[in-house]
N, C-alpha and C positions, 0 to 999 in steps of 0.2 A: 457785083449784087447776080441770085442767079433765078430766075422759071421756073419756077412748082407747078407741076399739074396737077391738081388736085381732083378723082369724084367724088361728089357729096348726095347728104340727101336730102340741101340745101333750092325749095322749090317753089319761094316764091318774094316779094317784095318783103317781109315783116321778118321772114326767115332773117333776110342778110343783115338787116336792122339788128335782131340777134344776138348776131355775131359782129356787126360791126365790131361794140369797144377792143369784146380776146382778137381778132385778129388788128386791129389796128395799136393793140399793145406789141403782137407780137413781131410785123411786119414792116407796119407804119403806111399813115391813111395815103390812102389814095394812090396803093404797091397793091395793093391787093382786086383782083377781082369776082365777078360768081353767073356769069353766060346762061342764061335762068330760059336763053329758047334750047341751050342745047339736052337733049335727054338728059346723057350725064354729069347735064348740069359741075360743070368744070367750074372749078375752079383756078383760077389766078395769082400765079403771086410771085409776088418783084421780092427779098429775099436774101440777107447771108442768115437765118437763120436755121438753121436745123429744118429738116418738110417732118423731123419729131415735133417737134415746136409747134407748129400745125398743126399737123392733127389734135396736138395738146389741147392749144386750140379753143379745135372743132370738138372737143369733146367737153370742154367747163360750159360747154355754151346749149350744148345737146345734140350735136349733129356726127355726121363721122365725112368719114375724107378717108380715100387707101390711092398712089398712087397709077396714077394714067401711065 
């Protein structure tokens, strides 16, 4: 598994709840987390899925992600 880090526009726990089913589908439960204390709102994902798939999952939930 590789570790991806993406800057996101996820801002709160409700946002995290909204993206959870999408990220769980791509990366698996407990293989990702968002640092809500970091102003960049960095999403860290441990997965073998391509970065594009993770970004796609964020977009389906209504959020953005870009490589850090």
